[in-house]
C-alpha positions as CSV (number, residue, x, y, z in Angstrom):
1,G,117.1,86.1,111.3
2,Y,118.1,85.7,107.7
3,V,119.0,87.5,104.4
4,S,118.2,86.1,101.0
5,S,118.6,86.9,97.3
6,E,116.2,85.9,94.5
7,Y,116.7,86.0,90.7
8,R,113.9,85.3,88.3
9,A,114.4,84.7,84.6
10,F,111.6,84.1,82.1
11,T,112.0,82.4,78.8
12,Q,108.9,83.9,77.2
13,S,108.2,87.5,76.4
14,P,105.8,89.3,78.8
15,A,102.2,90.0,77.8
16,D,102.7,93.6,78.9
17,T,105.6,95.6,77.4
18,R,106.1,97.3,80.8
19,Q,107.2,94.0,82.3
20,H,110.8,92.6,82.3
21,H,112.5,89.4,81.3
22,N,114.8,89.2,84.4
23,N,114.4,90.4,88.0
24,L,116.7,90.5,91.0
25,S,115.7,91.2,94.6
26,F,117.0,90.9,98.2
27,A,115.2,90.3,101.4
28,G,116.0,90.2,105.1
29,Q,114.2,89.3,108.3
30,A,115.2,89.4,112.0
31,E,113.6,88.4,115.3
32,Y,114.2,89.7,118.8
33,F,112.7,88.0,121.8
34,T,113.0,88.6,125.5
35,D,111.0,87.5,128.6
36,W,110.8,88.4,132.3
37,D,108.5,87.9,135.3
38,D,109.6,84.2,135.5
39,G,108.7,83.7,131.8
40,R,105.1,85.0,132.3
41,Q,105.7,88.1,130.2
42,S,107.6,88.4,126.9
43,F,108.2,90.7,124.0
44,T,108.8,89.7,120.4
45,I,109.6,91.9,117.3
46,T,110.1,90.5,113.8
47,P,110.9,93.1,111.1
48,F,111.0,92.2,107.4
49,I,112.3,94.2,104.4
50,R,112.6,93.5,100.6
51,W,114.2,95.5,97.7
52,D,113.2,94.6,94.2
53,E,115.0,95.7,91.0
54,N,111.9,96.4,88.9
55,D,108.7,96.1,90.9
56,S,108.2,99.3,93.0
57,E,105.3,97.7,94.9
58,R,107.6,94.8,96.0
59,N,109.9,97.3,97.7
60,H,108.4,97.3,101.1
61,A,109.1,96.8,104.8
62,D,106.7,95.2,107.3
63,I,106.6,94.3,111.0
64,R,105.5,90.7,110.9
65,E,105.3,90.6,114.7
66,L,105.4,93.2,117.5
67,T,103.8,91.5,120.5
68,W,103.6,91.7,124.3
69,L,102.5,88.5,126.0
70,K,101.2,88.1,129.5
71,A,100.6,84.5,130.6
72,A,98.7,83.1,133.6
73,D,97.7,79.5,134.5
74,D,94.4,79.6,132.6
75,W,94.6,82.6,130.3
76,E,97.0,84.5,128.0
77,L,96.8,88.1,126.8
78,R,98.6,89.2,123.6
79,V,98.7,92.8,122.3
80,G,100.4,94.1,119.2
81,L,100.9,92.9,115.6
82,R,100.8,89.1,115.1
83,K,100.5,86.4,112.5
84,V,97.8,83.8,113.4
85,F,97.1,80.7,111.4
86,W,93.7,79.0,111.5
87,G,93.4,75.6,109.8
88,V,95.3,72.4,109.3
89,T,96.9,71.0,106.1
90,E,94.5,72.1,103.4
91,S,96.0,73.7,100.2
92,Q,93.4,76.5,100.3
93,H,93.1,78.0,103.8
94,L,89.5,78.9,103.7
95,V,89.1,79.4,107.4
96,D,92.4,81.3,107.8
97,I,91.1,84.9,107.8
98,I,92.9,86.9,110.5
99,N,95.9,88.1,108.5
100,Q,96.1,89.8,105.1
101,T,97.9,88.1,102.3
102,D,101.3,89.5,101.2
103,L,100.9,88.7,97.5
104,V,104.1,90.5,96.4
105,E,106.1,88.0,98.5
106,A,104.5,84.8,97.3
107,A,102.1,84.3,94.5
108,D,100.6,81.2,96.3
109,G,99.2,83.4,99.0
110,E,101.2,81.7,101.8
111,E,102.9,84.8,103.1
112,K,100.9,87.1,105.4
113,L,101.2,90.6,106.8
114,G,101.2,91.3,110.5
115,Q,97.7,92.2,111.9
116,P,97.2,94.6,114.8
117,M,95.2,92.8,117.5
118,I,94.2,92.3,121.1
119,N,94.0,88.5,121.7
120,L,92.7,87.0,125.0
121,A,93.0,83.2,125.2
122,L,91.0,81.4,127.9
123,I,92.6,78.0,128.6
124,R,90.1,75.5,130.1
125,E,89.5,71.8,130.4
126,W,86.8,72.1,127.7
127,G,89.2,73.6,125.3
128,T,90.9,76.9,124.4
129,L,88.8,80.0,123.5
130,D,90.6,82.8,121.6
131,L,88.9,86.2,121.5
132,F,90.2,88.8,119.1
133,V,89.7,92.5,118.6
134,L,91.3,93.6,115.3
135,P,91.7,97.4,114.9
136,G,93.1,98.5,111.6
137,F,92.6,96.8,108.3
138,R,95.5,96.1,106.0
139,E,95.0,96.0,102.2
140,R,96.3,93.1,100.2
141,T,99.7,93.9,98.5
142,S,99.8,93.5,94.7
143,P,102.6,93.7,92.1
144,S,103.0,96.9,90.2
145,E,102.4,97.3,86.4
146,E,106.1,96.3,85.9
147,G,105.8,93.2,88.1
148,R,105.9,89.9,86.2
149,L,103.9,87.6,88.5
150,R,100.5,89.3,88.4
151,F,97.1,89.4,86.7
152,A,96.8,90.3,83.1
153,L,95.7,93.8,84.4
154,P,97.6,95.4,87.3
155,V,95.8,96.0,90.5
156,D,95.4,99.7,91.4
157,T,95.4,99.7,95.2
158,E,95.1,103.5,95.3
159,Q,91.5,103.3,94.2
160,A,90.4,100.5,96.7
161,N,86.7,100.5,97.6
162,Y,85.3,99.6,101.0
163,E,81.7,98.6,102.0
164,S,82.4,100.1,105.5
165,S,82.4,103.9,105.7
166,D,85.3,103.5,108.2
167,K,87.4,101.9,105.5
168,E,90.8,100.8,107.0
169,E,89.7,102.0,110.4
170,H,86.9,99.5,110.8
171,I,87.3,97.3,113.9
172,D,86.8,93.6,113.2
173,Y,86.0,90.8,115.8
174,A,86.8,87.1,115.8
175,A,86.7,84.1,118.0
176,R,88.0,80.5,117.8
177,W,87.5,77.5,120.0
178,T,90.0,74.6,119.7
179,H,90.0,71.2,121.5
180,T,91.3,67.7,121.1
181,L,88.7,65.0,121.3
182,S,90.2,61.5,121.3
183,D,92.0,61.3,117.9
184,W,90.4,64.5,116.6
185,D,91.7,68.1,116.6
186,V,88.7,70.4,116.3
187,G,88.5,74.1,115.5
188,L,85.4,76.2,115.4
189,S,85.8,79.9,114.4
190,Y,83.8,83.0,113.8
191,F,84.8,86.3,112.0
192,N,82.9,89.6,111.7
193,G,84.5,92.4,109.7
194,T,86.2,93.4,106.4
195,S,87.0,90.4,104.2
196,R,90.7,89.9,103.5
197,D,89.8,88.6,100.0
198,P,88.8,91.5,97.8
199,L,86.6,91.4,94.7
200,F,88.2,93.0,91.6
201,I,86.3,95.6,89.5
202,P,87.6,96.7,86.0
203,G,88.4,100.4,85.9
204,L,91.0,102.9,84.7
205,D,94.0,104.5,86.5
206,N,94.9,108.2,86.5
207,K,96.7,107.6,83.1
208,G,93.6,106.1,81.5
209,Q,95.1,102.6,81.5
210,P,92.8,99.6,82.3
211,V,93.3,98.2,85.8
212,L,91.6,96.1,88.4
213,I,90.2,97.9,91.5
214,P,90.0,95.9,94.8
215,D,86.6,96.0,96.5
216,Y,86.5,95.0,100.2
217,K,83.2,93.7,101.5
218,L,81.9,93.3,105.1
219,I,81.4,89.6,105.9
220,K,80.4,87.3,108.7
221,Q,82.1,83.9,108.5
222,W,81.8,80.6,110.5
223,G,84.6,78.1,110.0
224,L,85.1,74.5,111.0
225,D,88.4,72.5,110.7
226,L,88.9,68.9,111.7
227,Q,92.0,66.8,111.7
């Protein structure tokens, strides 16, 4: 694992007087892995934690991975929390939709939260087919009103809207086929569930201050990546 410290200093005054000129934070992550059954079964846990001097929303802990794996010759079963990456080297990962973005960790959207899932991979000569059942939606993290790297208006996650009446309990489904054809790596994916990218609606918080309210829609998305 690792521990790290981070210090941010800004030369210009903040647009919002609730924000700060300087900020200190500490983070740590560890990983534990063990296997048995001649390597056909394994368990991995990766906890993460951060403390931030000024941004209360950045004070958080997360399980990046908590996974049991059962492997056979032509299939693999994974159950738990995982981070799954779909795509290749593009700067905007349009097809990468399984995990929610951890925006308080990285403003570029590269850090992700662990997603609860059941993942069955079928490994065949015609390629690998991954099937996903995704119980439990996770909201995107956002800096607090005191956080410096944020929108002009803070995001009020307490008022989040959902198109689904099940809200965070909606069960999503996904599938992805990958294969190598000569010099080409091909990925074809499908997702059906709550979008990880919220729309933002102007509103007011419980103090009457203007905020952005996240709105999560139900979507169906096909994706294709080639390299």
